[in-house]
MIDOSE-1310 file (N, C-alpha, C; in nm, 2 decimals, decimal comma, always signed):
residues 220
mktl	+0,01/+1,96/-6,22/+0,02/+1,84/-6,14/-0,13/+1,81/-6,10; -0,18/+1,70/-6,16/-0,31/+1,65/-6,13/-0,32/+1,59/-6,00; -0,41/+1,64/-5,91/-0,41/+1,61/-5,77/-0,55/+1,55/-5,73; -0,54/+1,45/-5,65/-0,66/+1,39/-5,58/-0,66/+1,42/-5,44
lvdd	-0,77/+1,48/-5,38/-0,78/+1,52/-5,24/-0,87/+1,42/-5,17; -0,82/+1,37/-5,06/-0,89/+1,27/-4,98/-0,90/+1,33/-4,83; -1,03/+1,35/-4,79/-1,05/+1,40/-4,65/-1,20/+1,38/-4,62; -1,22/+1,34/-4,50/-1,36/+1,31/-4,46/-1,44/+1,44/-4,41
hvli	-1,38/+1,55/-4,42/-1,45/+1,68/-4,38/-1,47/+1,76/-4,51; -1,60/+1,78/-4,54/-1,64/+1,85/-4,66/-1,58/+1,99/-4,67; -1,58/+2,06/-4,56/-1,54/+2,20/-4,56/-1,39/+2,21/-4,59; -1,31/+2,11/-4,54/-1,17/+2,11/-4,56/-1,14/+2,07/-4,71
lagl	-1,22/+1,98/-4,76/-1,20/+1,94/-4,90/-1,23/+2,07/-4,99; -1,34/+2,14/-4,96/-1,38/+2,25/-5,05/-1,27/+2,36/-5,04; -1,23/+2,39/-4,91/-1,13/+2,49/-4,89/-1,00/+2,46/-4,96; -0,95/+2,34/-4,94/-0,82/+2,30/-5,00/-0,83/+2,30/-5,16
qnfl	-0,95/+2,25/-5,21/-0,97/+2,26/-5,35/-0,96/+2,40/-5,41; -1,03/+2,49/-5,34/-1,02/+2,63/-5,39/-0,88/+2,69/-5,38; -0,81/+2,66/-5,27/-0,68/+2,71/-5,25/-0,58/+2,66/-5,36; -0,58/+2,53/-5,38/-0,49/+2,47/-5,48/-0,53/+2,53/-5,62
tang	-0,65/+2,53/-5,66/-0,69/+2,58/-5,79/-0,65/+2,72/-5,81; -0,67/+2,80/-5,70/-0,63/+2,94/-5,71/-0,48/+2,96/-5,73; -0,40/+2,86/-5,69/-0,25/+2,86/-5,71/-0,20/+2,78/-5,82; -0,29/+2,75/-5,92/-0,25/+2,68/-6,04/-0,23/+2,54/-6,03
ieva	-0,28/+2,47/-5,93/-0,27/+2,32/-5,92/-0,40/+2,26/-5,95; -0,40/+2,17/-6,04/-0,53/+2,11/-6,09/-0,58/+2,00/-5,99; -0,70/+2,02/-5,95/-0,76/+1,92/-5,86/-0,85/+1,83/-5,95; -0,80/+1,71/-5,97/-0,88/+1,62/-6,06/-1,00/+1,56/-6,00
gtar	-1,00/+1,55/-5,87/-1,11/+1,49/-5,80/-1,10/+1,49/-5,65; -1,20/+1,45/-5,58/-1,20/+1,44/-5,43/-1,26/+1,31/-5,38; -1,22/+1,27/-5,26/-1,28/+1,15/-5,20/-1,30/+1,18/-5,05; -1,40/+1,12/-4,99/-1,43/+1,15/-4,85/-1,40/+1,03/-4,76
ngte	-1,34/+0,93/-4,82/-1,30/+0,81/-4,73/-1,20/+0,73/-4,82; -1,14/+0,63/-4,75/-1,04/+0,55/-4,82/-1,10/+0,47/-4,93; -1,22/+0,42/-4,92/-1,28/+0,34/-5,03/-1,30/+0,42/-5,15; -1,35/+0,54/-5,13/-1,37/+0,64/-5,25/-1,23/+0,67/-5,31
aliq	-1,13/+0,69/-5,22/-1,00/+0,72/-5,27/-0,95/+0,61/-5,37; -0,96/+0,49/-5,33/-0,92/+0,38/-5,41/-0,99/+0,38/-5,55; -1,12/+0,40/-5,55/-1,20/+0,41/-5,67/-1,15/+0,53/-5,76; -1,14/+0,64/-5,70/-1,10/+0,76/-5,77/-0,96/+0,75/-5,83
yail	-0,87/+0,69/-5,75/-0,74/+0,68/-5,81/-0,74/+0,59/-5,93; -0,81/+0,48/-5,93/-0,82/+0,39/-6,04/-0,87/+0,46/-6,17; -0,97/+0,55/-6,14/-1,03/+0,62/-6,26/-0,94/+0,74/-6,31; -0,89/+0,82/-6,21/-0,82/+0,94/-6,25/-0,67/+0,93/-6,27
kpdl	-0,61/+0,83/-6,21/-0,46/+0,82/-6,22/-0,39/+0,95/-6,19; -0,41/+1,02/-6,08/-0,36/+1,15/-6,05/-0,20/+1,14/-6,03; -0,14/+1,26/-6,05/+0,00/+1,27/-6,03/+0,04/+1,27/-5,88; -0,06/+1,32/-5,80/-0,04/+1,33/-5,65/-0,17/+1,31/-5,58
vlmd	-0,16/+1,24/-5,46/-0,27/+1,22/-5,37/-0,24/+1,29/-5,24; -0,32/+1,38/-5,20/-0,31/+1,44/-5,07/-0,41/+1,37/-4,98; -0,36/+1,29/-4,88/-0,44/+1,19/-4,81/-0,45/+1,23/-4,66; -0,58/+1,24/-4,62/-0,60/+1,27/-4,48/-0,56/+1,14/-4,40
lqma	-0,51/+1,17/-4,28/-0,46/+1,06/-4,20/-0,57/+0,98/-4,13; -0,66/+1,06/-4,06/-0,76/+0,99/-3,98/-0,90/+1,00/-4,05; -0,95/+0,88/-4,09/-1,08/+0,87/-4,15/-1,15/+0,75/-4,10; -1,28/+0,75/-4,10/-1,36/+0,63/-4,06/-1,34/+0,52/-4,16
gldg	-1,34/+0,40/-4,11/-1,32/+0,29/-4,20/-1,18/+0,27/-4,24; -1,14/+0,28/-4,36/-1,00/+0,27/-4,40/-0,94/+0,41/-4,37; -0,84/+0,41/-4,28/-0,77/+0,53/-4,25/-0,67/+0,56/-4,36; -0,60/+0,68/-4,35/-0,51/+0,72/-4,45/-0,39/+0,63/-4,47
iett	-0,34/+0,57/-4,36/-0,23/+0,48/-4,37/-0,26/+0,35/-4,44; -0,37/+0,29/-4,40/-0,41/+0,17/-4,47/-0,45/+0,19/-4,61; -0,52/+0,30/-4,64/-0,55/+0,33/-4,78/-0,42/+0,35/-4,86; -0,32/+0,41/-4,80/-0,19/+0,43/-4,87/-0,13/+0,30/-4,90
rilk	-0,13/+0,21/-4,80/-0,07/+0,07/-4,81/-0,14/+0,00/-4,93; -0,27/+0,01/-4,94/-0,34/-0,07/-5,05/-0,31/+0,00/-5,18; -0,31/+0,13/-5,19/-0,28/+0,20/-5,32/-0,14/+0,16/-5,36; -0,04/+0,17/-5,27/+0,10/+0,14/-5,32/+0,12/-0,01/-5,36
kdyp	+0,04/-0,10/-5,30/+0,04/-0,24/-5,34/-0,01/-0,25/-5,49; -0,12/-0,19/-5,51/-0,18/-0,20/-5,65/-0,12/-0,11/-5,75; -0,07/+0,01/-5,70/-0,01/+0,11/-5,79/+0,12/+0,16/-5,73; +0,23/+0,09/-5,75/+0,36/+0,12/-5,69/+0,40/+0,26/-5,73
eaki	+0,36/+0,31/-5,84/+0,40/+0,44/-5,89/+0,32/+0,56/-5,82; +0,22/+0,53/-5,74/+0,14/+0,63/-5,68/+0,22/+0,72/-5,59; +0,20/+0,85/-5,60/+0,27/+0,95/-5,52/+0,17/+1,00/-5,42; +0,19/+0,96/-5,29/+0,09/+1,00/-5,19/+0,16/+1,08/-5,08
vmlt	+0,10/+1,19/-5,04/+0,15/+1,27/-4,93/+0,04/+1,28/-4,83; +0,07/+1,25/-4,70/-0,03/+1,26/-4,60/-0,05/+1,40/-4,56; -0,17/+1,44/-4,53/-0,21/+1,57/-4,49/-0,29/+1,56/-4,36; -0,24/+1,61/-4,25/-0,31/+1,59/-4,12/-0,29/+1,70/-4,03
aied	-0,37/+1,71/-3,92/-0,35/+1,81/-3,82/-0,26/+1,75/-3,70; -0,23/+1,63/-3,71/-0,16/+1,56/-3,60/-0,01/+1,56/-3,62; +0,07/+1,62/-3,53/+0,21/+1,61/-3,53/+0,26/+1,49/-3,45; +0,25/+1,38/-3,51/+0,28/+1,25/-3,44/+0,39/+1,17/-3,51
eekl	+0,50/+1,16/-3,44/+0,62/+1,09/-3,51/+0,59/+0,95/-3,54; +0,51/+0,88/-3,46/+0,48/+0,74/-3,48/+0,39/+0,72/-3,61; +0,29/+0,81/-3,62/+0,21/+0,81/-3,74/+0,29/+0,85/-3,86; +0,38/+0,94/-3,85/+0,47/+0,98/-3,96/+0,55/+0,86/-4,01
faal	+0,61/+0,79/-3,91/+0,69/+0,67/-3,94/+0,60/+0,56/-4,01; +0,48/+0,54/-3,95/+0,39/+0,44/-4,01/+0,35/+0,48/-4,15; +0,33/+0,60/-4,18/+0,29/+0,65/-4,31/+0,40/+0,62/-4,41; +0,53/+0,65/-4,37/+0,64/+0,63/-4,46/+0,66/+0,48/-4,49
qaga	+0,64/+0,40/-4,38/+0,65/+0,25/-4,40/+0,54/+0,20/-4,50; +0,42/+0,27/-4,49/+0,31/+0,23/-4,58/+0,34/+0,27/-4,73; +0,43/+0,36/-4,75/+0,47/+0,40/-4,88/+0,44/+0,55/-4,91; +0,40/+0,63/-4,81/+0,38/+0,77/-4,84/+0,51/+0,84/-4,87
egyl	+0,50/+0,94/-4,96/+0,61/+1,01/-5,01/+0,65/+1,13/-4,91; +0,55/+1,17/-4,83/+0,58/+1,28/-4,74/+0,46/+1,30/-4,64; +0,47/+1,40/-4,56/+0,38/+1,42/-4,45/+0,37/+1,57/-4,42; +0,26/+1,63/-4,45/+0,24/+1,77/-4,43/+0,13/+1,80/-4,33
lkdm	+0,13/+1,92/-4,27/+0,03/+1,95/-4,16/-0,07/+2,05/-4,22; -0,19/+2,04/-4,17/-0,30/+2,13/-4,21/-0,28/+2,27/-4,17; -0,20/+2,29/-4,06/-0,19/+2,43/-4,01/-0,06/+2,50/-4,06; +0,00/+2,44/-4,17/+0,12/+2,50/-4,22/+0,09/+2,64/-4,29
epes	+0,18/+2,73/-4,29/+0,16/+2,85/-4,37/+0,14/+2,82/-4,51; +0,05/+2,89/-4,58/+0,02/+2,86/-4,72/+0,15/+2,86/-4,81; +0,24/+2,96/-4,79/+0,36/+2,96/-4,87/+0,44/+2,84/-4,85; +0,46/+2,79/-4,73/+0,54/+2,68/-4,70/+0,47/+2,55/-4,76
flrq	+0,34/+2,55/-4,75/+0,26/+2,43/-4,80/+0,29/+2,42/-4,96; +0,28/+2,53/-5,03/+0,30/+2,53/-5,17/+0,44/+2,49/-5,21; +0,54/+2,54/-5,13/+0,68/+2,50/-5,15/+0,69/+2,35/-5,14; +0,63/+2,29/-5,04/+0,64/+2,15/-5,02/+0,58/+2,07/-5,13
lava	+0,47/+2,12/-5,19/+0,40/+2,06/-5,30/+0,50/+2,06/-5,42; +0,57/+2,17/-5,44/+0,67/+2,19/-5,55/+0,78/+2,08/-5,53; +0,81/+2,06/-5,40/+0,91/+1,96/-5,37/+0,86/+1,82/-5,42; +0,74/+1,79/-5,39/+0,68/+1,66/-5,43/+0,67/+1,65/-5,58
aage	+0,64/+1,76/-5,65/+0,63/+1,76/-5,79/+0,77/+1,73/-5,86; +0,87/+1,77/-5,78/+1,01/+1,75/-5,83/+1,06/+1,61/-5,80; +0,98/+1,53/-5,74/+1,02/+1,39/-5,71/+1,09/+1,38/-5,58; +1,09/+1,48/-5,49/+1,16/+1,47/-5,36/+1,06/+1,45/-5,25
mpia	+1,10/+1,45/-5,13/+1,02/+1,41/-5,02/+0,97/+1,53/-4,94; +0,84/+1,57/-4,95/+0,79/+1,68/-4,88/+0,76/+1,64/-4,73; +0,80/+1,73/-4,64/+0,78/+1,70/-4,50/+0,77/+1,83/-4,43; +0,67/+1,84/-4,34/+0,65/+1,97/-4,26/+0,78/+2,00/-4,19
pnla	+0,81/+2,14/-4,18/+0,92/+2,18/-4,10/+0,92/+2,13/-3,96; +1,04/+2,09/-3,91/+1,07/+2,04/-3,78/+1,03/+1,89/-3,76; +0,94/+1,84/-3,84/+0,91/+1,70/-3,83/+1,02/+1,60/-3,85; +1,11/+1,64/-3,95/+1,22/+1,55/-3,98/+1,31/+1,53/-3,86
qrll	+1,34/+1,64/-3,80/+1,43/+1,63/-3,68/+1,37/+1,56/-3,57; +1,24/+1,58/-3,55/+1,16/+1,51/-3,44/+1,16/+1,36/-3,47; +1,14/+1,33/-3,59/+1,14/+1,19/-3,63/+1,27/+1,13/-3,61; +1,38/+1,20/-3,64/+1,51/+1,15/-3,62/+1,54/+1,13/-3,48
rtfs	+1,50/+1,22/-3,39/+1,53/+1,20/-3,25/+1,45/+1,08/-3,19; +1,33/+1,06/-3,24/+1,25/+0,96/-3,19/+1,29/+0,82/-3,23; +1,33/+0,80/-3,36/+1,36/+0,67/-3,41/+1,50/+0,63/-3,44; +1,59/+0,72/-3,45/+1,72/+0,69/-3,50/+1,80/+0,61/-3,39
ggwq	+1,78/+0,64/-3,26/+1,86/+0,57/-3,16/+2,00/+0,61/-3,15; +2,04/+0,71/-3,23/+2,18/+0,76/-3,22/+2,27/+0,68/-3,31; +2,39/+0,74/-3,33/+2,49/+0,68/-3,42/+2,54/+0,55/-3,37; +2,55/+0,53/-3,24/+2,60/+0,41/-3,19/+2,52/+0,29/-3,23
tske	+2,39/+0,31/-3,25/+2,31/+0,20/-3,29/+2,35/+0,13/-3,42; +2,41/+0,21/-3,51/+2,45/+0,16/-3,64/+2,56/+0,06/-3,62; +2,64/+0,07/-3,51/+2,75/-0,03/-3,49/+2,69/-0,17/-3,46; +2,57/-0,17/-3,40/+2,51/-0,29/-3,36/+2,41/-0,34/-3,46
vgge	+2,33/-0,25/-3,51/+2,22/-0,30/-3,59/+2,25/-0,29/-3,74; +2,31/-0,18/-3,78/+2,33/-0,16/-3,92/+2,48/-0,14/-3,95; +2,57/-0,19/-3,87/+2,71/-0,17/-3,89/+2,76/-0,21/-4,02; +2,73/-0,33/-4,07/+2,78/-0,38/-4,20/+2,73/-0,29/-4,31
tare	+2,60/-0,25/-4,30/+2,55/-0,16/-4,41/+2,61/-0,03/-4,40; +2,63/+0,03/-4,28/+2,70/+0,16/-4,27/+2,84/+0,16/-4,33; +2,91/+0,05/-4,31/+3,05/+0,04/-4,36/+3,05/+0,04/-4,52; +2,94/+0,00/-4,58/+2,93/-0,01/-4,73/+2,92/+0,13/-4,79
lter	+2,88/+0,23/-4,71/+2,86/+0,37/-4,76/+2,99/+0,45/-4,74; +3,02/+0,53/-4,83/+3,14/+0,62/-4,82/+3,10/+0,73/-4,72; +3,20/+0,81/-4,67/+3,17/+0,92/-4,58/+3,08/+1,02/-4,65; +3,11/+1,05/-4,78/+3,03/+1,15/-4,85/+2,88/+1,10/-4,86
qtdl	+2,86/+0,97/-4,89/+2,73/+0,91/-4,90/+2,66/+0,91/-4,76; +2,73/+0,89/-4,66/+2,67/+0,90/-4,52/+2,62/+1,04/-4,49; +2,71/+1,14/-4,52/+2,67/+1,28/-4,50/+2,55/+1,31/-4,58; +2,54/+1,26/-4,71/+2,43/+1,29/-4,79/+2,30/+1,23/-4,74
lqml	+2,31/+1,10/-4,69/+2,20/+1,03/-4,63/+2,15/+1,11/-4,51; +2,24/+1,16/-4,43/+2,20/+1,24/-4,31/+2,11/+1,36/-4,36; +2,15/+1,43/-4,46/+2,08/+1,54/-4,51/+1,95/+1,51/-4,57; +1,94/+1,39/-4,64/+1,81/+1,35/-4,69/+1,71/+1,33/-4,57
vegm	+1,76/+1,26/-4,47/+1,67/+1,24/-4,35/+1,62/+1,36/-4,29; +1,71/+1,46/-4,29/+1,67/+1,59/-4,23/+1,58/+1,67/-4,31; +1,54/+1,62/-4,43/+1,44/+1,69/-4,51/+1,50/+1,78/-4,62; +1,63/+1,78/-4,64/+1,69/+1,87/-4,74/+1,66/+1,83/-4,88
tyke	+1,64/+1,92/-4,97/+1,62/+1,89/-5,11/+1,75/+1,86/-5,18; +1,75/+1,80/-5,30/+1,87/+1,78/-5,38/+1,94/+1,91/-5,40; +1,87/+2,01/-5,43/+1,94/+2,14/-5,45/+2,01/+2,19/-5,33; +1,94/+2,18/-5,21/+2,01/+2,22/-5,09/+2,13/+2,14/-5,06
iaar	+2,12/+2,01/-5,08/+2,23/+1,92/-5,05/+2,35/+1,96/-5,15; +2,32/+1,98/-5,27/+2,42/+2,02/-5,37/+2,50/+2,14/-5,32; +2,42/+2,24/-5,28/+2,48/+2,37/-5,23/+2,57/+2,34/-5,11; +2,52/+2,26/-5,01/+2,59/+2,23/-4,89/+2,72/+2,16/-4,92
lnlk	+2,72/+2,06/-5,01/+2,84/+1,98/-5,04/+2,92/+2,03/-5,16; +2,88/+2,15/-5,21/+2,95/+2,20/-5,33/+2,95/+2,10/-5,45; +2,84/+2,05/-5,48/+2,83/+1,95/-5,59/+2,72/+2,00/-5,68; +2,72/+1,94/-5,80/+2,61/+1,96/-5,89/+2,49/+1,88/-5,85
estv	+2,37/+1,93/-5,88/+2,25/+1,85/-5,84/+2,25/+1,72/-5,90; +2,29/+1,70/-6,02/+2,30/+1,57/-6,09/+2,39/+1,48/-6,02; +2,49/+1,53/-5,96/+2,59/+1,44/-5,88/+2,52/+1,39/-5,76; +2,44/+1,48/-5,69/+2,37/+1,43/-5,57/+2,27/+1,32/-5,61
kyhv	+2,20/+1,34/-5,72/+2,11/+1,24/-5,76/+2,18/+1,10/-5,79; +2,30/+1,12/-5,85/+2,38/+1,00/-5,88/+2,41/+0,92/-5,75; +2,46/+1,00/-5,65/+2,49/+0,94/-5,52/+2,37/+0,87/-5,46; +2,25/+0,93/-5,47/+2,13/+0,87/-5,41/+2,11/+0,74/-5,48
keil	+2,12/+0,73/-5,61/+2,10/+0,61/-5,69/+2,20/+0,50/-5,64; +2,33/+0,54/-5,62/+2,43/+0,45/-5,57/+2,39/+0,40/-5,43; +2,35/+0,48/-5,34/+2,31/+0,44/-5,21/+2,19/+0,34/-5,22; +2,09/+0,37/-5,30/+1,98/+0,28/-5,31/+2,02/+0,15/-5,36
aklq	+2,12/+0,15/-5,46/+2,17/+0,02/-5,51/+2,24/-0,06/-5,40; +2,33/+0,01/-5,33/+2,40/-0,06/-5,22/+2,31/-0,12/-5,12; +2,21/-0,05/-5,08/+2,12/-0,09/-4,97/+2,00/-0,18/-5,03; +2,00/-0,19/-5,16/+1,89/-0,27/-5,23/+1,75/-0,22/-5,19
lgnr	+1,74/-0,09/-5,21/+1,61/-0,02/-5,18/+1,56/+0,04/-5,31; +1,43/+0,07/-5,31/+1,37/+0,11/-5,44/+1,35/+0,26/-5,46; +1,34/+0,34/-5,34/+1,31/+0,48/-5,36/+1,36/+0,55/-5,23; +1,34/+0,69/-5,24/+1,39/+0,77/-5,13/+1,31/+0,74/-5,00
tqli	+1,18/+0,72/-5,01/+1,11/+0,69/-4,89/+1,16/+0,57/-4,82; +1,18/+0,46/-4,89/+1,23/+0,34/-4,83/+1,37/+0,37/-4,77; +1,45/+0,45/-4,84/+1,59/+0,48/-4,79/+1,58/+0,55/-4,66; +1,50/+0,65/-4,65/+1,49/+0,73/-4,53/+1,44/+0,64/-4,41
thal	+1,33/+0,57/-4,44/+1,28/+0,48/-4,34/+1,38/+0,38/-4,29; +1,46/+0,32/-4,38/+1,56/+0,22/-4,35/+1,67/+0,29/-4,27; +1,71/+0,41/-4,31/+1,82/+0,48/-4,23/+1,78/+0,50/-4,09; +1,65/+0,54/-4,07/+1,61/+0,56/-3,93/+1,60/+0,43/-3,85
rqgl	+1,54/+0,33/-3,91/+1,52/+0,20/-3,84/+1,66/+0,14/-3,81; +1,76/+0,15/-3,90/+1,88/+0,08/-3,88/+1,99/+0,17/-3,81; +1,95/+0,29/-3,77/+2,05/+0,38/-3,71/+2,17/+0,42/-3,79; +2,14/+0,44/-3,92/+2,25/+0,48/-4,01/+2,27/+0,63/-4,01
vkng	+2,19/+0,71/-3,94/+2,21/+0,85/-3,93/+2,21/+0,89/-3,78; +2,26/+1,01/-3,75/+2,28/+1,05/-3,61/+2,20/+1,17/-3,58; +2,18/+1,20/-3,46/+2,11/+1,32/-3,42/+2,20/+1,44/-3,44; +2,14/+1,56/-3,46/+2,22/+1,68/-3,48/+2,23/+1,71/-3,63
paak	+2,29/+1,83/-3,66/+2,30/+1,87/-3,80/+2,39/+1,78/-3,88; +2,37/+1,78/-4,01/+2,46/+1,71/-4,10/+2,59/+1,77/-4,11; +2,69/+1,69/-4,15/+2,83/+1,74/-4,16/+2,83/+1,85/-4,27; +2,92/+1,95/-4,25/+2,93/+2,06/-4,34/+3,07/+2,04/-4,42
């Protein structure tokens, strides 16, 4: 997985580059600000961008927004020290595929990168539930804001959407619902088609904004 690292701290860049390389992840290049990131992406076309959130000039969210506009296929994961639900929500709206924290345990960080490589949404532990509590507004909101959309989804699809928002992988969802992983992926495609959305990030953001999911654990 060819990776571009973007961070305005040289020591963090060097440390992260050494860590990833030592664990078999190719670092194609680095950038110290948003402008450099745009140039490097155009040159390198990496499989993944690990993007610092706070940078002088173009911050990580604005850089992500520009990259996704010019390169919709870009896979960008925010990497930050800030556990901020509003920043997380803004990053997802800008097109980020996930949101990881710089103080994560190394093993957990590598697992989340594997999730990103598999085309799923990497997110730091606990942030999904915190995001859900902050923005979902509870199940009742779907009656008022997203009621029509919610009624388009089957009960199984609603349960699956809940699990996606909580940060579960396709494999974990398949095990929870006693389904094949391919069936879970099919359901996700069906939900995307029903809601006229393009990808999982848009789906999760839409679900939170429209109140299509509820607080608490997903149905078992």
